[in-house]
C-alpha positions, 0 to 999 in steps of 0.5 A, a space after each residue: 450102336 455097333 457091337 464091339 468087344 467093349 459094348 455088346 448090345 445084348 449086354 444092355 440091361 433094360 431096367 433099373 432099380 430106383 428107391 425114392 428118398 422121403 423126408 417125413 412131413 415133406 414127401 419125396 425129395 430125391 431118389 437112389 437109382 442104379 442099373 447095369 447089373 441084374 435086377 437082384 444085384 442092382 437092388 442089393 447094391 442100392 440097399 447097401 449104399 443106403 445102409 452105409 450112408 445112414 450108418 455114417 450119420 
């Protein structure tokens, strides 16, 4: 990989936030995964996405 203005190696994050999706009586059936921001922002983004999804149901 090369350092270019659009792709700087020092900007790559080495973590992601993952939320398991559990169904009562079944177990884990999937996950919500986000990455690329800070850990705190990734977490907030994932939580808000799940909240919006559940609100529409």
